[in-house]
N, C-alpha and C positions, 0 to 999 in steps of 0.2 A: 420380158418375154421376146426373144428374137423370132420364135417361129410360132406360126398359129396353132393352136390346140386342134389337133386331129380327132374326128368322130370314129369311134369304134365300127366294127362291121355290124354289130349290132345295133347301134344307134342310127347308122345310115339305111339300114334293113326298116326300124322304126319310122323314120323319116318317108321314106318311098310308101309305107301303108298309110300314114297319116296324109301323103300327098294324094293318094286314091280316094281317100275319104272326102276330103275336101273338093276335088274334082266333081263328085256324085252330088255334091249338095246343090241347090238352089242359091242364087245370089244371096236372097234375104237370108236363108240358113247360114252362109257363109260369112255374113255380115255380123249377125248375131253371135256366131261362133267366135270370131275376131275379138270382138267386144269383151265377151267372158274370157277368153284368153288372156286378153290384155289385163284384165281385171286380177285374173289370178297370177300374173307377172308382178304386179305390183305389191299384192299380197305376199307373195315370196318376197320380194326385196324388204319390204318392211320385217318380215319375220327375220331375214338374215342380219339387217341392221339391229333390230332388237337383241338378237342372240350376240351379236360382235360386243355391242355395250355392255351385256351383261357379262361376257367373258372377259372383256378388258377393264371391267370396273368403272365405266362411264355412266352409269345410271344415275338416278336423281340421288341414289344414297349409297354412294360406292363404299364397299368393305376393305378398308386396308389392312394389311396383318403387319403386327408390331413384332 
């Protein structure tokens, strides 16, 4: 990829809304939120990995078509 991926106008708006919500949080709330967000990112990453393994037949029991 030679060019960075651009966010849509809707995504940019969502980021601004998120920014406003975070700014209204206390430090402790923001820290807890950040930890939960990071956990969700890791779960999503694992889901993508498992999906790709399945789609590419790289699981424990790959199914090869004859």
